[in-house]
C-alpha angles and dihedrals in degrees: 000000000000110000096222092058097043118107134181120234123189113220135173121222122178093339095313126108120223132185105218120194120204149124124269137025114359088207089063091056089048090052091051091049091051089051093052091045090052093051092048091052091049091052093045089055091055104043134063097229125094094191105122092208092057091044090050092050092049091047090049089051091051091048091047090050092051092048093048091051091048091050092050092048090050092049090050091049092050089050091052091045090053092048092050092046091052091046091051091046090052092049092048090049090055092048095047096048 
């Protein structure tokens, strides 16, 4: 990161305040923090533990699972798109010749 473009954004996650340094829109960092906070609160409501570290790990696993599923769905969609494009190209080739 380039020092002149870094900014510090204060966010709150699960009752703790963090100063996060990064490039870009501070509102985006705040949005991410709210998302993580929301996931941690969802997990906390479903488990017996009150240990914030365990709750954070479970929330991270949930987020990672969601991301992995999304990535697989996206890869499948791209594969289908490529197949359909090739099919259309083949049909057009037959029509043109």
